[in-house]
C-alpha positions in Angstrom: 0.0 0.0 0.0 1.5 3.4 -1.0 1.3 6.4 1.3 -0.4 9.5 -0.1 0.6 12.8 1.5 -2.2 15.3 1.1 -1.3 18.9 1.9 -3.7 20.5 4.4 -3.3 23.5 6.7 -3.8 23.2 10.5 -6.7 25.6 10.2 -8.4 23.3 7.8 -7.8 20.3 10.1 -9.3 22.2 13.0 -12.4 23.1 11.0 -12.9 19.4 10.2 -12.4 18.4 13.8 -15.0 21.0 14.9 -17.5 19.7 12.4 -16.9 16.1 13.4 -17.1 16.8 17.1 -20.3 18.8 16.6 -21.8 15.8 14.7 -21.0 13.5 17.6 -22.3 15.9 20.2 -25.5 16.3 18.3 -26.2 12.6 18.7 -25.4 12.9 22.5 -27.8 15.8 22.7 -30.6 13.5 21.7 -30.5 12.1 25.2 -32.8 14.9 26.3 -35.5 13.6 24.0 -35.2 10.1 25.6 -35.1 11.0 29.3 -35.0 14.3 31.2 -31.6 15.7 32.2 -30.6 14.3 35.6 -32.4 11.0 35.3 -30.9 7.6 34.7 -31.3 6.0 31.3 -32.9 2.5 31.3 -31.3 -0.3 29.3 -34.1 0.0 26.8 -33.5 3.8 26.4 -29.7 3.5 26.1 -29.0 0.1 24.8 -26.4 -0.1 27.5 -23.9 -3.0 27.6 -20.7 -3.7 29.4 -17.2 -4.1 28.1 -14.2 -4.9 30.3 -16.3 -5.0 33.5 -19.8 -4.4 34.9 -19.0 -0.8 35.4 -17.4 -0.2 32.0 -20.4 0.7 29.9 -21.1 1.3 26.2 -24.4 2.5 24.7 -26.1 2.9 21.4 -25.3 6.6 21.7 -21.6 5.8 21.8 -21.8 3.8 18.6 -24.1 6.2 16.8 -22.0 9.2 17.8 -18.8 7.5 16.5 -20.6 6.7 13.3 -21.5 10.4 12.9 -17.9 11.5 13.7 -16.5 9.0 11.2 -18.9 10.1 8.5 -17.6 13.7 8.6 -14.0 12.7 8.7 -14.3 10.1 5.9 -16.2 12.5 3.7 -13.8 15.4 4.2 -10.6 13.3 4.4 -11.1 10.0 2.6 -7.4 9.1 2.7 -7.0 9.6 6.5 -7.1 6.7 9.0 -9.4 6.8 12.0 -8.9 5.3 15.4 -12.1 5.2 17.6 -13.1 3.8 20.9 -16.0 1.7 19.6 -14.9 0.6 16.1 -11.1 0.4 16.4 -8.7 1.6 13.7 -9.9 1.9 10.1 -7.1 1.8 7.5 -7.7 3.2 4.0 -6.4 2.7 0.6 -3.6 5.2 -0.5 -3.3 6.7 3.1 -2.4 10.3 3.6 -0.4 9.8 6.8 -2.9 11.7 8.9 -4.7 9.8 11.6 -7.7 10.8 13.7 -8.3 9.6 17.3 -11.9 9.9 18.5 -13.9 9.3 21.6 -17.5 9.7 20.6 -18.8 9.6 24.2 -16.2 10.4 26.9 -18.0 9.9 30.2 -20.5 7.1 29.3 -21.3 6.3 32.9 -22.1 9.9 33.6 -24.2 10.0 30.4 -26.3 7.0 31.4 -26.8 8.2 35.0 -27.9 11.7 34.0 -24.7 13.5 35.1 -23.9 16.3 32.6 -20.2 15.8 32.5 -19.6 14.1 29.1 -18.8 14.9 25.5 -17.2 14.1 22.1 -13.5 14.3 21.6 -11.7 14.5 18.2 -8.0 14.9 17.7 -5.8 14.6 14.6 -2.1 13.6 14.3 0.1 14.5 11.4 2.5 12.3 9.3 5.4 13.3 11.6 3.6 12.2 14.7 2.7 15.7 16.0 -0.8 16.3 17.2 -2.2 19.1 15.1 -5.8 19.9 16.1 -8.2 18.9 18.8 -11.8 19.6 19.8 -13.9 18.6 22.8 -17.6 19.3 22.6 -19.7 18.9 25.8 -23.3 19.4 24.8 -25.0 19.1 28.2 -22.5 21.7 29.6 -22.9 23.9 26.4 -19.1 24.1 26.3 -16.7 23.6 23.5 -12.9 23.6 23.8 -10.5 23.6 20.8 -6.9 24.1 19.9 -4.5 23.8 17.0 -0.7 23.5 16.8 1.0 26.8 17.3 -2.3 28.7 17.2 -3.4 28.6 20.9 -6.5 27.1 22.4 -10.0 28.5 23.1 -13.4 27.8 24.7 -16.9 29.0 24.3 -19.7 28.9 26.8 -23.4 28.8 25.7 -22.3 29.8 22.1 -20.7 33.0 23.3 -17.5 34.7 22.1 -14.3 32.5 22.1 -12.1 32.9 25.1 -8.4 32.1 24.8 -7.1 29.6 27.4 -4.1 30.2 29.6 -4.1 27.4 32.1 -4.2 27.5 35.9 -3.1 30.8 37.6 -3.6 30.2 41.3 -1.5 28.5 44.0 -1.8 24.7 43.4 -1.4 24.0 47.1 -4.9 25.6 47.4 -6.0 24.1 44.1 -7.7 21.1 42.7 -6.2 17.8 41.4 -8.4 15.8 39.0 -8.1 12.1 38.4 -9.9 9.0 37.4 -9.7 5.3 38.3 -9.6 2.1 36.3 -12.2 -0.7 36.4 -9.8 -3.4 37.7 -9.8 -3.4 41.5 -6.1 -4.1 41.8 -5.2 -1.3 39.5 -7.6 1.0 41.3 -5.9 0.3 44.6 -2.5 1.2 43.1 -3.9 4.4 41.5 -5.5 5.4 44.8 -2.1 5.1 46.6 -0.3 7.1 44.0 -2.9 9.9 43.8 -2.9 10.2 47.6 0.8 11.0 47.4 0.2 13.6 44.7 -2.7 15.1 46.7 -0.2 16.4 49.3 0.6 19.2 46.9 -3.0 20.3 46.4 -5.9 21.7 48.3 -8.4 18.9 47.2 -9.3 16.3 44.7 -12.0 16.0 42.0 -13.0 12.8 40.2 -15.6 13.8 37.6 -15.6 10.9 35.2 -14.6 12.2 31.8 -10.8 12.5 31.1 -11.1 14.7 28.0 -13.2 17.3 30.0 -10.9 17.1 33.0 -7.9 17.9 30.8 -9.8 20.8 29.1 -10.7 22.2 32.5 -7.0 22.3 33.4 -6.5 24.2 30.2 -9.1 26.8 31.2 -7.9 27.0 34.8 -10.9 25.5 36.5 -8.7 22.6 37.7 -5.0 22.9 38.5 -3.8 19.5 37.3 -4.9 16.2 36.1 -3.2 12.8 36.5 -4.6 9.4 35.6 -3.0 6.0 35.0 -4.0 3.7 32.2 -6.2 5.9 29.9 -6.3 5.3 26.2 -5.2 7.6 23.4 -8.7 8.5 22.4 -9.2 9.9 26.0 -6.4 12.4 25.8 -5.7 13.0 22.1 -7.7 16.2 21.7 -7.5 17.5 25.3 -3.7 17.1 25.6 -3.1 19.4 22.6 -5.7 21.9 23.9 -3.8 22.0 27.2 -0.4 22.3 25.6 -1.6 25.2 23.5 -2.8 26.9 26.7 0.8 26.7 28.0 0.2 23.8 30.3 2.9 21.1 30.7 1.7 17.7 29.4 3.0 14.1 29.7 1.3 11.8 27.3 1.3 8.1 27.7 4.0 6.4 25.6 1.6 4.0 24.0 -2.0 4.6 22.6 -3.0 1.2 23.9 -3.6 1.1 27.7 -4.1 -2.6 27.8 -0.7 -3.3 26.3 1.4 -0.5 27.9 -0.5 1.4 30.6 1.1 4.7 31.7 0.4 8.0 33.4 -1.2 10.9 31.6 -0.4 14.1 33.4 -1.6 17.6 32.6 -0.3 20.5 34.7 2.2 20.7 37.5 2.1 18.0 40.2 4.8 19.4 42.3 7.2 16.7 41.0 8.8 16.3 37.6 6.6 14.3 35.2 9.6 12.1 34.4 9.7 10.9 38.0 6.5 8.9 37.5 7.1 5.3 36.7 5.3 3.8 33.6 3.6 1.3 36.0 2.7 1.8 39.6 4.3 -0.8 42.0 2.6 -4.1 41.8 0.9 -3.8 38.4 
């Protein structure tokens, strides 16, 4: 298979990412027609199933949102590959070298339970491996975050004017550390111990249940740092770029596959060097 390099500007990639994320978020917004905000979806309403554990959920909304995101990208960029949470990696004939990493519904458990903290995440990586554009669209919060390589990152609230992001500005010792925990009990125990040590440098902890949104909230300064062990590339692909473009230090996991090579994803300052974190907590 030959590789086709298709010239495209970062601005154009961002515009496609915005369209694709909006398409996914529009599917998620249909939740309000199924059940009122703040109420739990039934299995019939959501088509909910489990993946790696009883608490690791996937719904018909996840799948339909990913289909909507993929349709936009495939139509606009037919020679780009796409990696998604629900349908894996799609290779194409005559590939361009660009690859999209998408999470159609980040925060599925929140979505099912009527907690407004969820959204669609779309990031794109160039042929040289650099992340070039990313968008996170949270329809229930009416928030959109986006960024592009070398152009900064921004957010809108309720469709208002874009606000440029500049990261946390307060004293982290009085600030908030965000994290999440895996579904495996042994891994969760190790994560808890590691995060407890990090928490010594912060005022308090938040565990909100959607990694992409957590990362974006560090970018806009609502949270001071985020650290989580074992998340997948589609969780951080868009958010990490948005945070970087806001001037926030970022440590990406070395591998996109959390099952094969779990690692820490860190956004913001933990009070220690990111490189001091071991790829795997003790005992995993």
